[in-house]
C-alpha atoms as one frame of an Amber mdcrd trajectory, in Angstrom:
protein
  -3.835  -3.901 -10.301  -3.823  -2.939  -6.833  -4.922  -4.102  -3.614  -6.262
  -1.907  -1.614  -7.764  -1.907   1.952 -10.250   1.107   2.992 -10.421   2.825
   6.445 -13.909   4.487   6.857 -15.653   6.398   9.510 -15.451   5.225  13.482
 -18.675   4.352  13.836 -19.134   0.748  11.486 -22.661  -1.290  12.311 -22.615
  -2.083  15.928 -18.858  -1.319  16.439 -16.456   1.829  17.122 -13.218   1.298
  15.313 -10.781   3.904  14.647  -9.376   3.589  11.795  -5.715   3.072  13.247
  -7.462  -0.340  14.700  -8.862  -0.605  11.435  -5.550  -1.287   9.317  -4.484
  -3.396  11.909  -7.863  -5.948  11.602  -7.022  -5.539   8.219  -3.435  -6.216
   7.767  -3.744  -9.381  10.677  -6.848 -10.426   7.641  -4.255  -9.747   5.182
  -1.614 -11.376   6.115  -3.476 -14.917   7.422  -4.695 -14.591   4.351  -1.379
 -13.900   2.335  -3.103 -10.785   0.365  -0.279  -7.903   0.237  -2.001  -4.729
   0.741  -0.646  -1.620  -1.350  -2.826   1.274  -0.418  -4.344   2.168   1.973
  -7.401   4.670   1.101  -9.043   6.926   3.939 -12.671   7.714   3.469 -13.968
  10.872   5.070 -15.735  11.475   8.496 -19.649   9.950   7.817 -19.496   8.980
   4.724 -20.471   5.585   3.518 -20.917   5.638  -0.209 -17.070   5.009  -0.786
 -16.347   7.677  -3.099 -12.800   7.684  -2.610 -12.157   4.422  -3.497 -13.902
   5.167  -6.949 -12.265   7.774  -7.497  -8.631   6.492  -7.352  -9.825   3.028
  -8.695  -9.301   5.498 -11.752  -5.589   5.718 -11.330  -4.591   2.620  -9.181
  -6.416  -0.342 -11.094  -8.103  -1.190  -7.615  -8.888  -5.333  -7.950  -9.370
  -6.494  -4.559 -10.712  -4.760  -1.816 -10.335  -4.928   1.808 -12.525  -3.888
   4.592 -13.163  -4.489   8.635 -16.656  -5.221   7.867 -19.973  -5.404   4.991
 -20.516  -2.019   7.829 -18.260  -0.429   5.749 -20.586  -1.038   2.874 -23.496
   1.908   1.981 -26.572   1.782   3.497 -28.372   3.100   0.684 -29.004   0.986
  -2.781 -28.432   3.639  -5.475 -25.287   3.898  -4.096 -24.232   0.309  -3.250
 -25.781  -0.195  -7.118 -22.921   2.612  -7.627 -20.214   0.293  -6.099 -21.522
  -2.517  -8.056 -21.306  -1.021 -11.524 -17.782   0.495 -10.577 -16.388  -2.793
  -9.258 -18.332  -5.935 -10.431 -14.576  -7.265 -11.227 -12.979  -6.462  -7.953
 -12.667  -9.094  -5.043 -14.110  -7.633  -1.760 -13.021  -8.893   1.637 -14.392
  -8.501   4.753 -12.484  -9.311   7.151 -14.205  -9.457  10.414 -16.993 -11.735
   8.590 -14.138 -13.620   7.083 -15.858 -14.012   3.792 -14.737 -12.546   0.640
 -16.307 -13.144  -2.990 -16.955 -10.837  -5.926 -19.735  -9.210  -8.364 -23.386
  -8.100  -7.561 -24.829 -11.154  -5.711 -22.333 -11.230  -3.261 -22.176  -7.570
  -2.548 -26.425  -7.341  -2.294 -25.773 -10.336   0.176 -23.241  -8.961   2.430
 -25.768  -5.175   2.284 -28.835  -6.779   3.112 -27.238  -8.984   5.754 -26.205
  -5.342   7.449 -29.516  -3.879   6.839 -30.948  -7.184   8.674 -28.645  -6.237
  11.789 -29.392  -2.378  11.787 -33.132  -3.512  13.155 -31.205  -5.442  16.055
 -31.558  -4.590  19.754 -28.424  -3.006  21.468 -27.735  -4.586  24.395 -25.466
  -1.860  26.549
């Protein structure tokens, strides 16, 4: 049972967060919630499928995943469904939103919320 934090591309929804800052955010969140991160997974640039994380769970039996934001979830439902299938018993934490949970309903609610805000107007 491994606890993993996952860094992704710098572009996270409305945010621009470099990977070193993503690690700082997730480490702070983990410390405040008494979570000990054992594995840091760097996902490829411009990918939102969490493919590396899915691949590594075979070797590391990931039981908890810490992400900076719900905006790091896949943007397409078919990729989210793969995540749901692969990590049905995995607990997800989203540091910026301060929410956590597991299962299909939780992840689909996070996905829907992230997609809702994709249509929001950006103010420069």
